[in-house]
C-alpha positions in Angstrom: -7.4 -9.9 -10.1 -4.1 -10.0 -8.1 -4.1 -8.5 -4.7 -1.4 -6.4 -3.1 -0.6 -5.1 0.4 0.6 -1.5 0.5 2.4 -0.6 3.7 3.6 3.0 4.3 5.8 4.0 7.2 7.3 7.4 8.2 9.4 8.9 11.0 7.7 10.8 13.7 9.0 14.1 12.3 7.3 13.3 9.0 4.0 12.4 10.7 0.9 14.4 9.7 0.3 14.7 13.4 3.5 16.7 14.0 4.5 18.1 10.6 2.3 20.9 9.3 3.5 20.6 5.7 2.7 16.8 5.6 -0.6 17.5 7.3 -1.6 20.0 4.7 -0.6 17.6 1.9 -2.6 14.8 3.5 -5.7 17.0 3.9 -5.5 17.8 0.2 -4.4 14.4 -1.1 -6.7 12.0 0.9 -10.0 13.0 -0.7 -8.4 12.5 -4.2 -7.1 9.0 -3.6 -10.3 7.2 -4.7 -10.4 9.1 -7.9 -6.8 8.4 -8.7 -7.2 4.8 -7.9 -10.2 4.5 -10.2 -8.3 6.3 -13.0 -5.4 3.9 -12.8 -7.5 0.8 -12.4 -6.7 0.2 -8.7 -9.4 -1.1 -6.5 -8.9 -0.5 -2.7 -10.3 -3.6 -1.1 -9.4 -2.6 2.5 -8.2 0.6 4.1 -6.4 2.8 4.1 -5.9 1.9 7.7 -3.8 4.1 10.0 -1.5 2.4 12.6 -0.9 5.6 14.4 1.3 4.4 17.2 3.6 2.8 14.6 3.6 5.8 12.2 2.4 3.5 9.5 -0.7 2.8 7.4 -1.7 0.0 5.1 -4.2 -0.9 2.5 -5.1 -3.9 0.4 -5.6 -3.3 -3.3 -6.5 -5.2 -6.4 -4.8 -4.2 -9.7 -3.7 -5.8 -13.0 0.0 -5.5 -11.9 2.3 -4.5 -9.1 3.5 -1.7 -11.4 0.0 -0.2 -11.5 0.0 -0.1 -7.7 3.4 1.4 -7.6 2.3 4.0 -10.1 -0.7 4.8 -7.9 1.5 5.3 -4.8 3.9 7.5 -6.8 1.2 9.7 -8.4 -0.5 10.1 -5.0 2.7 11.6 -3.7 2.8 9.1 -0.8 6.5 8.4 -1.4 7.4 12.0 -0.4 7.1 11.3 3.3 6.8 7.6 3.5 8.8 4.5 2.9 6.5 2.3 0.8 6.3 -1.5 0.5 4.1 -3.1 -2.1 3.8 -6.9 -1.8 1.9 -9.5 -3.7 -0.7 -11.2 -1.5 -2.3 -14.6 -2.1 -5.0 -16.5 -0.3 -3.7 -19.3 1.9 -5.2 -22.0 -0.3 -3.3 -20.6 -3.3 0.0 -20.4 -1.4 -0.4 -24.0 -0.2 -0.6 -25.1 -3.9 2.6 -23.2 -4.6 4.4 -25.5 -2.1 4.0 -28.3 -4.7 6.2 -26.2 -7.1 9.0 -25.6 -4.6 12.0 -28.0 -4.0 11.8 -30.3 -1.0 12.6 -28.7 2.4 16.2 -28.2 3.3 15.7 -29.1 6.9 
């Protein structure tokens, strides 16, 4: 199944450590994330991990499509105080095979 990296970032004023409304939302939302993921067919492989000094967090997920992961992030409400990036992730070996499909190097 395809893997995706989910990276969330927020400003210090939107941090659950300094914003009471975001903190309350996180306290309510965090326990529900595994159920929502399961309902949508998203498997969290690693994380969520909090990078507190960067006001960021990340997770690695498996899902049938990137749209499914985006739907998970949206339904979880994580976009309400975070900027969210969802990127396809591949093992190095698979990426090396992709080099065979690309044009010759420019430089």
